[in-house]
N, C-alpha and C positions, 0 to 999 in steps of 0.2 A: 877945058880937061876935068876941071872941078865938078862942071853940069854933069859930064859923063859919069862920074863916080858917086855923084849925089842923087841921080835917077829922079829926079823931080820929087824927092821927098820918099819914095818909096825903096832907099837904097838899102835900109834893114832888110827888108823882105826879099829883094832881089839878090842881094850878095850872101843872105843865109841860105837861099834856096840852091845857089852855084855852089856854096860851100857843102851842103847836104848832099848833093847830086855827085859833088866829086869824091866825098866821103863813101858813098854808096859804090861807085865805080871801082874805086881803090880795094873795097872790101870783097867785090866780086872777083877780083883776081888774086888777093891774098887767101882768102879763106879756102877756095879749092885746091890752091897749091898746098898748104897746110895740112889738109885731109889727105891728099894724095901722098904726101911724104909720110902721115901716119899710118896710112893704108900699106904703101909699100914696106915700112918696118915691120908691121904685123904679119904680111905675108910673109917675108923673109923670115921672121922668128918661127913661124909654124912650119915652113919648108924645112928649116934646120933642125927642128925637133923631129919634125916626120922622118928624115933620112938619118938621125943618130938612132933609130930604134932598128 
């Protein structure tokens, strides 16, 4: 098991690449969700202002 995690001396490069890939994948989910939420709030506020005129 130790050899698996050590990766023949390349563990730092391999695991940092896996970590970076994981972070990018998570951000690819979180960022669009946050933008959608912000956009929907903006649309709702504009609609409310338009309807109150």
